[in-house]
N, C-alpha and C positions, 0 to 999 in steps of 0.2 A: 556671549556675544563679543567679549573682549579678546576672544582668541581669533575672531574674524576680522579684527581690525576696529578702528574708531568710528562709531555711528554718526549720523547727523546730530544727535543728541550732545555730543561732546566735541562738535567740530566748530570752531570759530565761525561767526555769520559772516565776517567780512570775507573769509575764504570761499564760502558757499556763494556769497553774491558775486565775487569776481569770477569765479569758474562759470556760473550761470551767465554772466554778462558776456563773457568771451563767446561761450557757445551760441548765445542768442545773436550778437553781432554778426559773427561768421555766418550763420544760418540765413539771416536776413539779407546779408550781403549778396550770397549766392543766389537766393530767391530774387532779389531785385535785378541782378545781372542777367538772370535767365528771362525775366519779365521784360527788360528793355530790349533784349536781343530778339525776343519775339515780336515787339512792337516795331523794331527796325526791319525785320523780315517781311512783316505784313505791310509796312510802308513801301517797301521795294518790290511789292507783289510777288514774293517769293513764297507762295503757300506751300510747295512741296518741302522746302526747307524748314518752314514753320512747323508743318506736321512732323518732320523728323525731330525738332526740338521738343515737341510735345511727347513723342515717343522716348526721347531721352528722360524726360520728366517722369514718365511712367516707369521706367527702368530705376530711376532714383527711389520713386515711391516703392517699388517692389523691394529694393535694397534695404530701404528703411524699415519695411515690415519684416523682413528676415532679421534684421538687427535687433528690432523689438522682441520678436520671439526667443531669440538667443538669449537675450538679457532677461526677459521675464522667466523663462524656463530653465535658466542655467542651474539654478539651485536643485531643482527636481531632477535633471539630467544627472548632475553630479551624485545624487543619493541613489541613483539606480545602480545596484550591485549585480556583477556577473561571476561566475566562477574564475578564479585567479589564474587557471591555466590557459584560458581563453585569451587573456591579455598578452601572452607570451607568442601568439602566433601572428603571422602576417605583419610583422613590424617593419617599418621604413629603414630603421636603424638597428644595429646589433646592440644588445644591452649593455656591453662592456664600453660603448662609446657614449653612452647616456650621460654620465658625469660631466665630461669635458664640454659637451654640446650643451647640457644645460647652463653651465656657468657663461658660455657664450652667448647664449639666448637671453639669459638674465640681464647680461651688460647691454645688449643691443635693445632690449624691450625697455630698460630703465632710460636709455638714451633717446628713443624715439617716441615712446607711447606712455611714458610715466604720467603726465598730466591728465591725459584723457582716460586712462583706464586704471587708475591708482587703486580703487576699491576691488576692483575685480582681481588686479594681480596680488593684493594682499589677502583676498579670500582664497586664493589657490594654496595658501599655506595652512589651511584649516585642517583639523585632524580627520582622518579617515573614518568615515561613520559605518564602513561595511564591517561585517563580522569576519573572523577569522577564516582563511581559505576564499575570501572573495575580494574583489577590487572594484572601484568605480567604473561605470561604463565609459565616462569621458570626464577628466578632470577639468577644473575651472580655467586652469592655463591653456589646456588644449582647446577649450570652447573660445577663449579669447584669441588664440592663433587663428582658429577657423573663422572667426568673426572678421578678423583683419583680412584674411585671404579672399573672403568673398567681395568684400569692399574693393580690394586691389584689383580682382579680376573684372569686376563691372566696370571700373574707371579705365582699365587697360582697353578692353573691349571697345567702349565708346571713343577713346582716344585714337586708337589705331584705326578703326572705320573711318573716323573724321579725316585723319591724315590721308588715307587711301583715296577718299572721294575728292579731297582738295587737290593732291597731286595729279589724280586721275583727270579731274575736270581741268586742270591747267594743260595736261596734254591734249585733251580734246579741243581746247580753245585755240591751240596752234593749227588746227584744221579750218579755222574761220576763213583764212584768206582763200582756202580752196573754194569754199562755198561762194565766197565774193566773185572770185574769177570766173567760176562757172555761170553765176547769175549775169554777169556783165556780157559774156560772150553770147548766152541765150537770148539776150534781149537786144542784141545788134541786130537791126532790121535787115541789113545785107546778108548776114549770116543765116536768119530765119528763112529767106526767100530762096537761098540755094537748095538745090537737091544733091545730095551726096550718097554715096555708097560706102560702106565700111567692110574693108577685108578683114574678116575674123582673125585670122592668124597673125596679121600685122598689127593687131591692137595691143597696146601696152598692158592691158588687163590680162588678156590671153597669154601673151608672151611670158609674163611673170608668173602666171598660175597654171597654165596647160602644160602638162608633161607627157601627153600622148595616151593610146588606148591600150588596154591590157592589164593583166594581173601585175606584172613587173612595173608597169607606170603607176598603177594604183598605189603599190607599196611605196614607190618613190614619192607620190604625192603625200602620203602621210609623213614621210621622213622630211621632205621640204617644209610641211606644215609645222612640225616640231621644231626646227631650227629658225623658222621664220618668225616665230613669236618673240624671239630675243633680238632681232635687228629688223628695223623697219616694218613692223607688223601690219600697218596700214600706210599705203602711200597714195599718191595724189590719184593715180589711175584707179585704184581700189576705191577710193571715196567717191569720185566721180560716177563710176559704174554703179556702185551700190545705191547711191543717191538716186540716180535715174531709175533704177530698177523699182525703187520704192515709190517714186512719184507715179510712175507710169502703171503701177498695179493698185496703188491706194488712193491717189488723187490726181488723175489724169487731167481733170479740168481745171487744175490750179497748177500751172508749170512754174509759177513764182513761189511755190511752196518753199519755205526756209528749213530745209532738212537739218541743218545744224542747230537751230534754236530748238527743234522739235526733240532731237537727241539729248539735248541738255536738259529739257523739262522732264523727259522721261527718265534720265538718270537721277534728277533730283528726287523724282516721286519714288524710285526704286530705293534710295538712301534710307528711307524710314523703314523699310522692311529689314535691311542688313544691319541696322544700328541696334535692334532689339535682341534679346536673348530668349530664343524659344525654349519650349518645355524639352524638346529633344537635345538641345544644347546643354540644358542643366543635367540631362540624364548623361551626357557624355562626361561631364564634370565628375558626377557621382562614381562613374565606371573607373575613371582613371585615378581618382583618389582611393578607390579599392585596389587597384594593381600597383600602387606606389610600395612595392614590398622590396626590401633589402636585397640587392644583387640582381633584381629584374631589370633595373634601368628602364623602367617604363616611360619615364620623361624623355628619355633620349629616343626611344623608338617612336613615340607619338609625334615627334618633330616630323617624321618622314610623311605622315598623313597629310597635312596640308601642302607639303613640298610635291607629293605624287598628284594629289588633286589639282593643284595649280598646273602642273605641266600637262596633265589629261585636258582640263578645260581650255587651256591656251591652245593646245594642238587641235582639239575639236573646232574652236571657233575659227581658226585659220583655215582647217579643212572645209568648213562650211564655204568659205569664200572660193577656195579651190573646185568644189563641186559645182558651184554656180558657173564658174568659167568652163568646166568640162561640159556642163550641159549645152551651153551655147556653141562651144567649139566642135562638138560630136554631131550637131545636127545643122550647121550653117557654115558655108564657105564664104559668103558675103551678105550683109544685110543692108537694106536701105534706111538711111538714116543713121543715127547713133546705136551702138550696141546696148542691147537692154536684157538683163538677166530677169529670171523669174522667181521670186521669193516664195518659199515653201516651208512648212513645218517639217516635211519629210527629211529635212538634212540635220535635224536636231535629234538628240537622243530621246528616244519614245515619243518622238514627234511633239515635243513640248520645250519650246525656247525657254519657258520661265523656269525649267529645272536647272538651267545654267546659273540663274540667280540664287537659288537654293545652295548650289555647290559653293558658289562665291561666299555666301554667307557663312557656311560651315568652314571655308578656308580661313576667313578672317578671324572667326571666333577661335578656332583650334590654334591659330598662330598667336593671336592674343593670349590664349590660355598658357600656352608654352612660355611665352615671354613674361607674362605675369607670374607664373610659378617661380622663375629664375629670379625675378626681383624680389618676390615675397621671401623666399628662402635666404637670399643674400641679406635682406635687411632684418629679417626676423631671427634667423640662426646664424648668419655668418657665411662667408664664402667657403669656409673649410668645413661646413657641416657635412655630416656624412650622407643627409638627403641630397645635397648638391652633386655629390659623385666627383670622381677625378677630372682632370683637365681634359683627357682624352673624350670624355662624354660632354663636357660643358661647352667647350670652344665650338665643335660641329652644330650643337643645339643653337648657339648665337648666330653662326653664320648662316644656317637654314632659315633661322627666323628673320633675319635682315634680308635675305634673298627673296623670301616670299613677299614680304613687304614691299620691296623695291618693285619686283616683277609684276605683282598684282596692282600696283599703283600706276606704273608707266606703261604696261603692256596689256595685261589681261582685262582690266577694267575698260579701257578705251575700246579694246576689241569686243567686249560684251556690249558696250553702248551702241555700236554701229551694226555689229552681225546680228543681233537678236531683232533688229528691225527687218531681218530678211525672212521673217516667218509669214504664214498664211494671214496673220492677224496683225492689226496695228493697235497702239495704246492709245488710251483716251487723252494722253498728253499732245495728241495730234491737234487738239482744239486748245485755243486759248482758255484761261479759266472761266471767264464770264460766258464764252461760248459752250463750255462744258456744262455748267449750271442750267443755260437755257435749253439746251438739248436733252439733258437728263429730266427736266422739269416736263418738257413737251413729250418725250417718251413716256413718262409714267402716266401722263394724262391720256396719251393714246392707248396705253395698256389698259387703263381703266375703262376707257371708252369701248374698247373691244369686248372686255368682259361683260359690260352691260348690254352690249349688242347680242353676246352670246345668250344673255338671259332674257332677250326679248323687251329689254327696257330702253333702247335707243330709239330715238325720233327718226322718222322717215328722212332720208336725204342726208344722213350722216356721212361726212367726207371720210375716205378711205385715208389711213395714216401710213407713213412710210415705215416698211419693216425694219429699216435699220434703227429707227428710233425706239421702237418696242425692244428690240435686242438690247439697245444701248442702256435702257432702263434695267433690264434683267441683269446686265453686266455690272452696272453701277452698284445695285443691291448686293451682288455677290462679292464686289470689291470691298465695300464697307464692313461685311461681315468678315471677310478674310483679313483685312488689316488689324481688326481687333485681336485676331489670333496671331499676328505677326507674319502672316504670309499674304502678300497682295496678289491679286488676280489680274492677269492680262484681259484687255478687251478682246472678245471673241468674235468679232465681226468678220465673216468670211468675205472672200472677193465678190461672191455673188450677191452680197448684201450691200456692196460699196457703189454700186452703179450710180447711185444718186450723186456720188461725188465725182463722177468721171464726165 
């Protein structure tokens, strides 16, 4: 036991008490901070953000469980022996660089992690228990570094997701004055009584988005959509036209509907889905840990994955707006009243608007992973570590990571917030929270009564329930089960089921 460091039997009690006190105080402080933050969000009726906070707590709990497993089984893992020649394959660094990098890592580890992991670091110097010709599967030092990496990854993902939502929401709030100006104009009595005709080709929305008919113009539309995401991704004419299209298709009977508030509620509800780390994202981590082989420069190439996905998603969202403009321009020369677009799932990949949210989730996680790996290597092994690579690989990675974070916050996320409302379905955020709960309860009761009626157990004179309420109950059940898996479901009420709102 002496070879593995001093045990608690021979450690001063005041040292044990001080270390435990510090750990407990920090843990309680974080727990109280999250608790009061949750109370504040509930007080402000921010249930979607409160649920996002609960999702963060779930991730912290998972992180703690992974940490516990690594700590409990580290001795068993270190005693697993494999043939020594297998440990010479697929190395992140050449063995000739190992000595210098080990010295640097030891110095940084002493600087940053000595207090929290003293026993584990000391145990890494224990004698090799494997027989001749074999080596440990994973050393205690490597386990310690892996432990830190998982923690850094989780913290980086939550942090960058939060920053993206904060900056994206700030951008969307700038559209509030458009909502107010449209509302004031619509409720002007003199404006309402006027009968007007709109020349389609002269409308600002059409002039900005319509490029003509034909294959060449279709290609030009994609090129325009690609560059449009970088400047003025959504202007006033876009917002007003998309807003009117949503209202006329989903809540025609409520012309005073506040589209901006609905967008913000829907975005907050989606936040809890992107802040989590799903199983396929953990699989992504494992794959790229596997591919981190010397001279492969895997971490450089994976930086292009979120970059390419971001450009593809931004271009597609812009092109959806362009398609809506083309549909109107190709069918009409002039229309009575205001120009109204027709939302449809057909404009989205595989007819699923929610696929965009999954891609944004992947983009944010992969970018967080890339930046987390950089900072982890920098702190753990030093800037000149062989894993870090040369400057020619480091600088582009950082530039791409910063670019993805900026564009996703100020362009892609606001685009997602408004364009995904142009699907056939609307989200349950269309209702206020108390109305959602009332409708879902009513819908469940209606579904139960219908089931009883089918079994012949319903009394004569039972009143027919609205189909949309029954469908809302089904959607709510699917939504609850999907949230547990980290993937939320959109409400799937079709236009033919929304007549009751028109």
